[in-house]
ROKE-599934 format. One record per residue: x, y, z of N, C-alpha, C, CB in turn; residue number from 0. Coordinates in Angstrom, 2 decimals. Glycine has a CB too. Layout:
BEGIN
X,Y,Z,X,Y,Z,X,Y,Z,X,Y,Z,NUM
...
***
This chain:
BEGIN
22.65,15.92,-34.99,23.59,14.82,-35.07,23.55,14.28,-36.50,23.26,13.71,-34.02,0
24.74,14.09,-37.09,24.80,13.51,-38.43,25.63,12.23,-38.39,25.40,14.53,-39.45,1
25.76,11.58,-39.51,26.47,10.31,-39.56,27.93,10.47,-39.14,26.40,9.72,-40.96,2
28.54,11.59,-39.49,29.92,11.85,-39.08,30.07,11.91,-37.57,30.42,13.15,-39.70,3
29.12,12.59,-36.91,29.14,12.66,-35.44,29.04,11.26,-34.83,27.99,13.55,-34.94,4
28.14,10.46,-35.36,27.96,9.11,-34.83,29.19,8.24,-35.05,26.75,8.45,-35.48,5
29.79,8.36,-36.23,30.99,7.57,-36.51,32.17,8.00,-35.63,31.37,7.70,-38.00,6
32.32,9.30,-35.44,33.39,9.79,-34.55,33.18,9.28,-33.13,33.44,11.34,-34.56,7
31.94,9.35,-32.65,31.61,8.86,-31.31,31.91,7.36,-31.22,30.12,9.13,-30.96,8
31.57,6.63,-32.27,31.84,5.19,-32.29,33.32,4.88,-32.17,31.31,4.58,-33.56,9
34.14,5.64,-32.85,35.60,5.45,-32.76,36.07,5.77,-31.34,36.34,6.35,-33.80,10
35.55,6.85,-30.79,35.93,7.25,-29.41,35.66,6.15,-28.40,35.18,8.52,-29.00,11
34.51,5.51,-28.51,34.10,4.51,-27.51,34.48,3.09,-27.89,32.62,4.59,-27.28,12
35.07,2.92,-29.06,35.52,1.60,-29.50,34.40,0.66,-29.92,36.28,0.96,-28.41,13
33.38,1.20,-30.56,32.28,0.33,-30.99,32.68,-0.47,-32.23,31.01,1.16,-31.28,14
32.05,-1.63,-32.37,32.31,-2.45,-33.56,31.21,-2.28,-34.60,32.44,-3.92,-33.16,15
30.02,-1.85,-34.18,28.89,-1.69,-35.09,28.08,-0.47,-34.70,27.99,-2.95,-35.08,16
27.53,0.17,-35.72,26.59,1.28,-35.52,25.27,0.83,-36.14,27.11,2.63,-36.17,17
24.19,0.88,-35.35,22.87,0.45,-35.82,21.94,1.65,-35.85,22.30,-0.66,-34.90,18
21.33,1.86,-37.02,20.38,2.95,-37.20,19.05,2.34,-37.62,20.88,3.98,-38.27,19
18.02,2.60,-36.83,16.68,2.07,-37.12,15.64,3.12,-36.83,16.40,0.79,-36.30,20
14.67,3.25,-37.72,13.57,4.18,-37.48,12.81,3.74,-36.23,12.63,4.25,-38.72,21
12.42,4.72,-35.43,11.66,4.43,-34.21,12.53,4.16,-33.00,10.77,3.27,-34.44,22
13.84,4.22,-33.17,14.77,3.97,-32.07,15.91,4.98,-32.14,15.32,2.51,-32.11,23
16.57,5.21,-31.02,17.77,6.05,-31.08,18.92,5.24,-31.71,18.17,6.56,-29.67,24
19.96,5.91,-32.18,21.12,5.16,-32.68,21.66,4.23,-31.58,22.22,6.13,-33.17,25
22.17,3.09,-32.01,22.74,2.12,-31.06,24.13,1.72,-31.54,21.82,0.87,-30.91,26
25.00,1.42,-30.56,26.35,0.96,-30.88,26.63,-0.32,-30.13,27.40,2.05,-30.52,27
27.34,-1.23,-30.81,27.79,-2.46,-30.15,29.18,-2.18,-29.58,27.81,-3.69,-31.14,28
29.27,-2.24,-28.26,30.53,-1.99,-27.57,30.83,-3.20,-26.70,30.46,-0.68,-26.70,29
31.98,-3.83,-26.96,32.37,-5.05,-26.25,31.27,-6.11,-26.30,32.70,-4.73,-24.79,30
30.61,-6.22,-27.45,29.59,-7.24,-27.65,28.20,-6.87,-27.16,30.01,-8.47,-26.97,31
28.06,-5.76,-26.47,26.76,-5.34,-25.94,26.20,-4.17,-26.73,26.87,-4.97,-24.45,32
24.90,-4.24,-27.05,24.24,-3.13,-27.72,23.92,-2.05,-26.71,22.94,-3.60,-28.44,33
24.31,-0.81,-27.03,24.07,0.32,-26.14,23.40,1.44,-26.92,25.39,0.81,-25.49,34
22.33,1.98,-26.34,21.64,3.12,-26.97,22.44,4.39,-26.76,20.22,3.28,-26.39,35
22.41,5.23,-27.76,23.02,6.55,-27.68,21.99,7.49,-27.09,23.52,7.04,-29.09,36
22.43,8.41,-26.26,21.50,9.39,-25.71,21.12,10.38,-26.81,22.13,10.14,-24.48,37
20.05,10.03,-27.48,19.55,10.84,-28.60,18.08,10.49,-28.79,20.38,10.58,-29.93,38
17.34,11.37,-29.42,15.93,11.05,-29.67,15.79,9.89,-30.66,15.19,12.28,-30.20,39
14.63,9.25,-30.63,14.34,8.21,-31.62,14.46,8.81,-33.02,12.94,7.60,-31.39,40
14.98,8.01,-33.93,15.15,8.47,-35.30,13.89,8.17,-36.10,16.38,7.81,-35.96,41
13.57,9.05,-37.02,12.49,8.82,-37.96,13.08,8.19,-39.22,11.73,10.14,-38.30,42
12.23,7.59,-40.03,12.70,6.95,-41.25,13.52,7.91,-42.11,11.52,6.41,-42.06,43
13.05,9.15,-42.23,13.76,10.12,-43.07,15.15,10.42,-42.52,12.95,11.41,-43.20,44
15.31,10.38,-41.19,16.63,10.62,-40.59,17.60,9.52,-40.97,16.51,10.73,-39.06,45
17.15,8.27,-40.81,18.00,7.13,-41.15,18.34,7.16,-42.64,17.30,5.79,-40.78,46
17.32,7.35,-43.46,17.50,7.40,-44.91,18.54,8.46,-45.29,16.17,7.68,-45.61,47
18.38,9.67,-44.77,19.30,10.76,-45.12,20.72,10.45,-44.67,18.84,12.06,-44.50,48
20.87,9.87,-43.49,22.22,9.56,-43.00,22.93,8.54,-43.88,22.16,9.04,-41.58,49
22.24,7.46,-44.20,22.93,6.41,-44.95,23.00,6.72,-46.44,22.22,5.08,-44.74,50
22.01,7.37,-46.98,21.99,7.67,-48.41,23.15,8.59,-48.79,20.65,8.32,-48.80,51
23.50,9.51,-47.91,24.59,10.45,-48.20,25.95,9.78,-48.33,24.65,11.49,-47.11,52
26.15,8.64,-47.68,27.47,8.01,-47.72,27.53,6.81,-48.67,27.88,7.58,-46.33,53
26.42,6.51,-49.35,26.39,5.38,-50.29,26.87,5.80,-51.68,24.98,4.81,-50.38,54
27.45,4.83,-52.38,27.75,5.07,-53.79,26.49,4.70,-54.60,29.01,4.23,-54.26,55
26.53,4.90,-55.92,25.35,4.69,-56.75,24.83,3.25,-56.68,25.66,5.04,-58.18,56
25.72,2.27,-56.72,25.29,0.87,-56.66,24.64,0.58,-55.31,26.49,-0.08,-56.88,57
25.21,1.06,-54.23,24.62,0.84,-52.90,23.25,1.48,-52.80,25.54,1.39,-51.81,58
23.10,2.67,-53.37,21.80,3.34,-53.35,20.76,2.51,-54.09,21.90,4.75,-53.97,59
21.14,2.01,-55.26,20.22,1.19,-56.06,19.83,-0.07,-55.28,20.86,0.82,-57.42,60
20.82,-0.74,-54.69,20.54,-1.96,-53.92,19.65,-1.66,-52.72,21.86,-2.60,-53.44,61
19.92,-0.55,-52.05,19.13,-0.15,-50.88,17.67,0.09,-51.28,19.72,1.12,-50.24,62
17.47,0.82,-52.36,16.10,1.10,-52.80,15.38,-0.17,-53.24,16.11,2.12,-53.94,63
16.09,-1.09,-53.89,15.48,-2.36,-54.28,15.09,-3.16,-53.05,16.43,-3.17,-55.18,64
15.96,-3.20,-52.04,15.67,-3.93,-50.81,14.51,-3.28,-50.06,16.91,-3.98,-49.91,65
14.49,-1.96,-50.01,13.40,-1.25,-49.33,12.08,-1.55,-50.02,13.67,0.27,-49.30,66
12.06,-1.54,-51.35,10.84,-1.86,-52.09,10.41,-3.29,-51.84,11.04,-1.62,-53.58,67
11.37,-4.22,-51.81,11.05,-5.62,-51.53,10.47,-5.76,-50.13,12.31,-6.49,-51.68,68
11.04,-5.07,-49.16,10.54,-5.15,-47.78,9.11,-4.67,-47.69,11.44,-4.33,-46.85,69
8.81,-3.57,-48.35,7.44,-3.05,-48.34,6.51,-4.04,-49.01,7.36,-1.68,-49.04,70
6.93,-4.60,-50.14,6.11,-5.60,-50.82,5.83,-6.80,-49.92,6.80,-6.06,-52.11,71
6.86,-7.26,-49.20,6.68,-8.41,-48.32,5.74,-8.07,-47.16,8.04,-8.87,-47.77,72
5.88,-6.88,-46.62,4.97,-6.46,-45.55,3.53,-6.45,-46.04,5.36,-5.07,-45.02,73
3.32,-5.90,-47.23,1.97,-5.85,-47.79,1.46,-7.26,-48.05,1.96,-5.03,-49.10,74
2.31,-8.12,-48.59,1.90,-9.50,-48.87,1.53,-10.20,-47.57,3.04,-10.27,-49.60,75
2.37,-10.08,-46.54,2.10,-10.74,-45.27,0.85,-10.17,-44.62,3.29,-10.58,-44.33,76
0.64,-8.88,-44.75,-0.55,-8.24,-44.19,-1.80,-8.83,-44.84,-0.51,-6.71,-44.40,77
-1.75,-8.99,-46.16,-2.90,-9.55,-46.87,-3.13,-11.00,-46.46,-2.70,-9.46,-48.38,78
-2.05,-11.76,-46.29,-2.20,-13.16,-45.88,-2.81,-13.24,-44.48,-0.85,-13.88,-45.93,79
-2.37,-12.41,-43.58,-2.90,-12.41,-42.23,-4.37,-12.02,-42.26,-2.10,-11.46,-41.32,80
-4.70,-10.98,-43.02,-6.09,-10.57,-43.12,-6.95,-11.67,-43.71,-6.21,-9.30,-43.96,81
-6.46,-12.34,-44.73,-7.22,-13.42,-45.36,-7.45,-14.56,-44.38,-6.50,-13.94,-46.61,82
-6.39,-14.93,-43.66,-6.53,-16.01,-42.69,-7.50,-15.62,-41.58,-5.17,-16.38,-42.09,83
-7.47,-14.37,-41.19,-8.34,-13.91,-40.12,-9.80,-13.90,-40.57,-7.91,-12.51,-39.65,84
-10.05,-13.51,-41.81,-11.40,-13.44,-42.34,-11.97,-14.83,-42.52,-11.42,-12.68,-43.67,85
-11.18,-15.76,-43.07,-11.67,-17.13,-43.32,-11.83,-17.80,-42.02,-10.73,-17.94,-44.22,86
***
């Protein structure tokens, strides 16, 4: 399954949103309700490859900056939790 397949399916079923998250199958919002697609859970590389292929250069740069920020925040929060737990 590729991004084109998912987008075509979304048009067929009248979805308003397509959600791709690592660790979950693709999901579509149909009539306001989130519905899982019958597909295996996606890995990070699957999501990355799907969205990276359809992004322009600016979107790719923004995505990578956001991904780096998210990892930094996770690491920062992890350290804060560990520090609070130790003290």
